[in-house]
C-alpha positions in Angstrom: 14.2 9.9 25.1 12.1 7.1 26.3 11.4 6.4 30.0 13.8 4.1 31.7 12.9 0.4 31.5 12.1 -0.9 35.0 14.4 -3.8 36.0 13.9 -5.7 39.3 16.7 -8.0 40.5 15.8 -10.4 43.3 19.1 -11.1 45.1 20.8 -11.9 48.3 23.9 -10.6 50.0 26.6 -11.7 49.4 25.9 -13.1 46.0 28.6 -13.0 43.3 26.1 -14.1 40.6 23.8 -11.3 41.6 26.5 -8.7 41.4 27.5 -10.0 38.0 23.9 -9.9 36.8 23.6 -6.2 37.8 26.9 -5.4 36.1 25.8 -7.2 32.9 22.4 -5.4 32.9 24.1 -2.0 33.3 26.7 -2.8 30.5 24.1 -4.1 28.1 21.8 -1.2 28.7 24.6 1.3 28.1 25.7 -0.5 24.9 22.1 -0.7 23.6 21.5 3.0 24.7 18.4 2.0 26.6 17.9 3.7 29.9 17.1 1.4 32.8 16.0 1.9 36.4 17.3 -1.0 38.4 15.7 -1.9 41.7 17.3 -4.6 43.9 15.3 -6.7 46.4 17.0 -8.8 49.0 15.1 -12.0 49.2 16.4 -12.7 52.7 14.6 -9.6 54.0 11.2 -11.3 53.5 10.3 -14.9 54.4 7.8 -15.2 51.5 10.4 -14.0 49.0 13.0 -16.3 50.5 10.6 -19.3 50.1 9.6 -18.2 46.6 13.1 -17.7 45.2 15.2 -19.9 47.4 18.6 -20.5 45.8 17.5 -19.4 42.3 18.8 -15.9 42.6 19.4 -13.7 40.9 15.9 -13.5 39.3 15.6 -10.6 36.9 12.4 -9.0 35.9 12.3 -6.7 32.9 9.3 -4.4 32.8 7.5 -6.7 35.2 8.2 -9.9 33.4 10.6 -12.6 34.6 13.3 -12.9 32.1 16.2 -14.6 33.8 17.1 -16.9 36.7 20.6 -17.3 37.9 22.3 -16.1 34.7 21.6 -13.2 32.4 21.9 -13.9 28.7 23.2 -10.7 27.1 21.6 -11.2 23.6 18.2 -12.0 25.2 18.5 -9.0 27.5 19.2 -6.6 24.5 15.9 -7.8 22.9 13.9 -7.5 26.1 15.2 -4.0 26.8 14.5 -2.8 23.2 11.0 -4.4 23.3 10.2 -2.8 26.7 11.6 0.6 25.7 9.4 0.7 22.6 6.3 -0.2 24.6 6.6 2.7 27.1 
């Protein structure tokens, strides 16, 4: 089995879109049978992050590359997860 694909979600609390993004990532990863390791980062915990991301959260990085802002596209995510899992 391949190593989990690292996913970073820049978010804030509370954030319904952020919660939905994480649920979508987990669901798509399960369906695609690609293991993921999801790390969440609260942008409000760091002034630099808050300035960088502002209201554009969630921002989702797949294997270090920014893939999504605000909404996660399931079909794009499947491809990104498969590509990342094959390169590890």
